[in-house]
C-alpha positions as CSV (number, residue, x, y, z in Angstrom):
1,X,-173.9,94.4,-98.1
2,X,-176.4,91.6,-97.1
3,X,-175.5,88.1,-97.7
4,X,-178.3,87.9,-100.5
5,X,-176.9,91.0,-102.0
6,X,-173.4,89.8,-102.1
7,X,-174.4,86.3,-103.8
8,X,-176.5,88.5,-106.2
9,X,-173.2,90.6,-107.2
10,X,-171.3,87.5,-107.5
11,X,-174.0,86.1,-109.8
12,X,-173.8,89.3,-111.9
13,X,-170.0,89.2,-111.9
14,X,-170.1,85.4,-113.4
15,X,-172.8,86.2,-115.9
16,X,-171.2,89.0,-117.4
17,X,-167.9,87.0,-117.5
18,X,-169.6,84.5,-119.3
19,X,-171.3,86.9,-122.0
20,X,-170.0,86.7,-125.6
21,X,-167.5,89.4,-126.2
22,X,-167.3,91.4,-129.7
23,X,-163.9,92.1,-130.7
24,X,-162.8,95.4,-131.9
25,X,-159.1,95.7,-131.8
26,X,-155.7,94.2,-130.0
27,X,-153.7,96.7,-128.3
28,X,-150.5,97.0,-126.4
29,X,-151.3,97.4,-122.9
30,X,-150.1,96.0,-119.4
31,X,-152.9,97.2,-117.4
32,X,-156.7,96.8,-117.6
33,X,-158.4,99.7,-119.6
34,X,-162.0,101.3,-119.9
35,X,-163.1,103.2,-123.0
36,X,-166.6,103.9,-121.9
37,X,-170.0,103.2,-123.5
38,X,-169.1,103.6,-127.0
39,X,-169.6,100.1,-128.5
40,X,-172.3,98.3,-130.2
41,X,-175.6,99.1,-129.0
42,X,-174.0,101.7,-126.3
43,X,-172.2,98.5,-125.0
44,X,-169.4,99.3,-122.4
45,X,-166.0,98.9,-124.2
46,X,-163.1,97.4,-121.9
47,X,-160.1,95.1,-122.3
48,X,-159.3,91.6,-121.7
49,X,-155.7,91.4,-120.8
50,X,-153.0,88.6,-121.3
51,X,-149.4,89.6,-120.2
52,X,-148.7,93.1,-121.9
53,X,-151.2,92.6,-124.7
54,X,-155.1,92.9,-124.5
55,X,-158.4,92.3,-126.5
56,X,-160.8,95.2,-126.7
57,X,-164.1,94.1,-126.5
58,X,-167.9,95.0,-125.3
59,X,-170.5,92.4,-124.0
60,X,-172.5,90.7,-126.9
61,X,-174.5,87.6,-127.7
62,X,-172.6,85.1,-129.3
63,X,-174.6,85.6,-132.7
64,X,-173.8,87.0,-136.2
65,X,-173.1,90.7,-136.4
66,X,-174.6,92.1,-139.6
67,X,-173.0,94.7,-141.7
68,X,-175.2,97.5,-140.9
69,X,-174.3,101.3,-140.1
70,X,-175.7,101.1,-136.9
71,X,-173.0,98.2,-136.0
72,X,-170.2,99.6,-138.1
73,X,-170.3,103.2,-136.7
74,X,-169.7,102.2,-133.5
75,X,-167.2,99.4,-134.6
76,X,-164.9,102.0,-136.3
77,X,-165.6,105.1,-133.7
78,X,-164.1,102.5,-131.2
79,X,-161.3,101.7,-132.9
80,X,-160.4,105.1,-133.7
81,X,-160.8,105.9,-130.1
82,X,-158.6,103.0,-128.6
83,X,-156.2,103.9,-131.2
84,X,-155.5,107.2,-129.7
85,X,-154.5,105.8,-126.5
86,X,-152.4,102.4,-127.4
87,X,-150.8,101.0,-130.0
88,X,-153.6,99.0,-132.2
89,X,-154.2,96.4,-134.4
90,X,-157.7,96.5,-135.7
91,X,-159.9,93.6,-135.8
92,X,-161.8,92.3,-138.6
93,X,-165.6,93.0,-138.3
94,X,-167.6,90.5,-136.6
95,X,-165.7,88.6,-134.6
96,X,-167.6,87.1,-131.2
97,X,-165.8,85.1,-128.8
98,X,-168.1,82.8,-126.2
99,X,-166.7,84.3,-123.1
100,X,-163.6,86.1,-121.5
101,X,-161.9,82.9,-120.8
102,X,-161.8,82.1,-124.5
103,X,-160.4,85.3,-125.2
104,X,-157.6,84.9,-123.0
105,X,-156.7,81.5,-124.1
106,X,-156.4,82.9,-127.8
107,X,-154.5,85.8,-126.5
108,X,-151.9,83.3,-125.0
109,X,-152.1,81.0,-128.1
110,X,-151.0,83.8,-130.5
111,X,-149.2,85.8,-128.3
112,X,-146.1,86.0,-130.2
113,X,-147.3,86.7,-133.6
114,X,-149.6,89.4,-131.9
115,X,-146.7,91.1,-130.1
116,X,-144.7,91.1,-133.2
117,X,-147.1,93.1,-135.1
118,X,-147.9,95.6,-132.2
119,X,-144.1,96.1,-131.8
120,X,-143.8,96.9,-135.5
121,X,-146.3,99.6,-135.3
122,X,-145.4,100.9,-131.5
123,X,-144.0,104.4,-131.7
124,X,-145.3,105.3,-135.5
125,X,-147.6,107.0,-137.1
126,X,-148.9,107.4,-140.7
127,X,-148.2,110.0,-143.0
128,X,-150.0,110.8,-146.5
129,X,-148.2,112.2,-149.5
130,X,-150.2,113.4,-152.6
131,X,-148.4,114.9,-155.7
132,X,-150.5,116.5,-158.3
133,X,-150.0,118.5,-161.7
134,X,-150.9,122.1,-161.4
135,X,-151.1,122.8,-165.1
136,X,-154.5,123.2,-166.8
137,X,-154.3,120.0,-169.5
138,X,-152.2,117.3,-168.6
139,X,-152.4,115.4,-171.6
140,X,-151.1,118.8,-173.6
141,X,-148.5,119.1,-171.0
142,X,-147.2,115.3,-171.6
143,X,-147.0,116.0,-175.4
144,X,-144.9,118.8,-174.8
145,X,-142.5,117.2,-172.5
146,X,-142.3,114.4,-175.0
147,X,-140.2,114.8,-178.3
148,X,-141.4,111.6,-179.5
149,X,-145.0,112.6,-179.0
150,X,-144.8,116.4,-180.3
151,X,-142.9,114.7,-183.4
152,X,-145.6,112.4,-184.0
153,X,-148.4,114.7,-183.9
154,X,-146.5,117.5,-186.2
155,X,-145.9,114.9,-188.7
156,X,-149.5,113.8,-188.8
157,X,-150.5,117.3,-188.8
158,X,-148.3,118.2,-192.2
159,X,-150.6,115.6,-193.9
160,X,-154.0,117.1,-193.0
161,X,-155.4,119.8,-191.4
162,X,-156.6,118.1,-188.6
163,X,-156.4,114.5,-187.1
164,X,-158.6,111.7,-188.2
165,X,-160.6,109.9,-185.4
166,X,-158.5,107.0,-185.3
167,X,-155.1,109.0,-185.4
168,X,-156.4,110.8,-182.3
169,X,-157.3,107.7,-180.5
170,X,-153.5,106.5,-181.2
171,X,-152.1,109.8,-179.9
172,X,-154.0,109.6,-176.9
173,X,-153.2,106.1,-176.2
174,X,-149.6,107.0,-176.6
175,X,-150.0,109.8,-174.5
176,X,-151.6,108.0,-171.7
177,X,-149.0,105.5,-171.6
178,X,-146.5,108.4,-171.3
179,X,-148.3,109.9,-168.5
180,X,-148.2,106.6,-166.5
181,X,-144.4,106.5,-167.2
182,X,-144.0,110.0,-166.0
183,X,-146.1,108.8,-162.7
184,X,-143.9,105.6,-162.2
185,X,-140.7,107.6,-162.9
186,X,-141.7,110.6,-160.2
187,X,-143.1,107.8,-157.7
188,X,-139.8,106.0,-157.9
189,X,-137.9,109.1,-157.2
190,X,-140.0,110.3,-154.3
191,X,-139.6,106.9,-152.5
192,X,-136.0,107.3,-152.8
193,X,-136.0,110.7,-151.2
194,X,-138.2,109.6,-148.5
195,X,-136.9,106.3,-147.7
196,X,-134.3,107.3,-145.0
197,X,-137.2,109.0,-143.0
198,X,-139.5,106.0,-143.4
199,X,-140.3,102.4,-142.2
200,X,-142.7,101.6,-144.9
201,X,-144.6,103.0,-148.1
202,X,-147.8,102.0,-149.6
203,X,-148.7,103.5,-153.0
204,X,-152.3,103.8,-153.7
205,X,-154.2,103.5,-157.1
206,X,-154.8,106.7,-158.7
207,X,-158.7,107.7,-159.7
208,X,-157.7,111.4,-160.6
209,X,-156.4,112.4,-164.1
210,X,-154.1,115.2,-162.2
211,X,-152.6,113.0,-159.4
212,X,-149.2,111.8,-160.1
213,X,-148.8,109.8,-156.8
214,X,-151.0,108.9,-153.6
215,X,-148.6,107.5,-150.9
216,X,-149.0,106.6,-147.3
217,X,-145.9,106.3,-145.3
218,X,-145.2,104.7,-141.8
219,X,-142.7,107.2,-140.1
220,X,-141.3,107.0,-136.6
221,X,-142.8,109.4,-134.4
222,X,-139.1,111.0,-133.7
223,X,-138.4,111.1,-137.5
224,X,-141.4,113.3,-138.6
225,X,-139.2,116.3,-138.8
226,X,-136.8,114.3,-141.4
227,X,-140.0,113.4,-143.2
228,X,-141.3,116.7,-143.4
229,X,-137.9,118.2,-144.5
230,X,-137.6,115.7,-147.2
231,X,-140.9,116.3,-148.6
232,X,-140.0,119.7,-149.0
233,X,-137.0,118.9,-151.1
234,X,-139.3,116.9,-153.4
235,X,-141.5,120.0,-153.8
236,X,-138.3,121.9,-154.6
237,X,-137.1,119.4,-157.2
238,X,-140.4,118.9,-159.2
239,X,-141.0,122.6,-159.7
240,X,-143.9,124.6,-160.5
241,X,-145.6,122.2,-162.6
242,X,-146.7,120.3,-159.2
243,X,-148.1,120.7,-156.0
244,X,-147.5,118.6,-153.0
245,X,-149.8,118.1,-150.2
246,X,-148.6,116.5,-146.7
247,X,-151.2,114.9,-144.3
248,X,-151.0,113.6,-140.9
249,X,-149.9,112.1,-138.7
250,X,-152.7,109.6,-138.4
251,X,-153.1,106.0,-136.9
252,X,-151.1,103.7,-139.2
253,X,-154.2,101.9,-140.2
254,X,-152.9,101.5,-143.7
255,X,-150.1,99.5,-142.4
256,X,-152.0,97.5,-139.6
257,X,-152.8,93.7,-140.5
258,X,-156.3,93.4,-139.3
259,X,-156.5,90.7,-136.8
260,X,-158.7,87.7,-137.5
261,X,-158.4,86.2,-133.6
262,X,-161.7,84.4,-133.8
263,X,-165.0,84.0,-135.3
264,X,-168.4,83.0,-133.5
265,X,-166.3,80.1,-132.1
266,X,-167.5,76.5,-131.9
267,X,-165.9,73.0,-131.7
268,X,-163.8,73.5,-134.6
269,X,-162.5,77.0,-133.5
270,X,-161.4,75.1,-130.0
271,X,-159.1,72.7,-132.0
272,X,-157.5,75.8,-133.6
273,X,-156.7,77.5,-130.4
274,X,-155.2,74.2,-128.9
275,X,-152.8,74.3,-132.1
276,X,-152.1,78.1,-131.8
277,X,-153.6,78.6,-135.1
278,X,-156.5,81.2,-134.2
279,X,-154.8,84.3,-135.7
280,X,-154.5,85.5,-139.0
281,X,-153.4,88.9,-140.6
282,X,-154.3,90.8,-143.2
283,X,-153.6,94.6,-144.3
284,X,-156.4,97.0,-143.1
């Protein structure tokens, strides 16, 4: 290479180093990594390392990143691709650092907290467990299983050939309360049965009438068989009126606290960096 060519290469490398860095994730890695041209606008995704942790980034101007599909799609794709290779904490969307040096300084300032979080997720997977009723009419099933509700309905019907509109509402409200009580009782029992094979559990809000429980479980990879065996015992205990669906293993995103390492950095962020206050965590 000529002297002029060498100077151009050095200048190109310096220009690249000083470009803004869009953050996708923080990973556990003791070496530099390349993930290919899968980032925003087809950008090359790579890691910027500090000791045994690294920020996964692509070059991007230091500007606001809008919540558009063309941006969100490569953001999510990159995180999932990275997580197949490394223990990963997803980053909050839209964070851009001024340059690679700023990224390293922030990793250094927040190293202990980031390392603890990565350690919590290392060697673990997420398993999903869904329990639902197989009966045709859930509310009729609940009434039949409750002596109190059966007696109430029978007493009301003795005085009339059919229930009034208000009586239907009252019985329906009591039935719904009992349905939720049954859900809670079963959920507590399932968690107890699975607790020896799981690290953490997250019970999700229900939106389907026939669903009894929808949970995500953080499981060590070497305890997968124990978890599966416990899930089978749950199915045997509940009986034929219930069905169980086990999903996974997945990357444990339900249990990862998204890293808010840096926003579009200015003078105020520089002050945070000096104090080691640049990182905040939030459940994914």
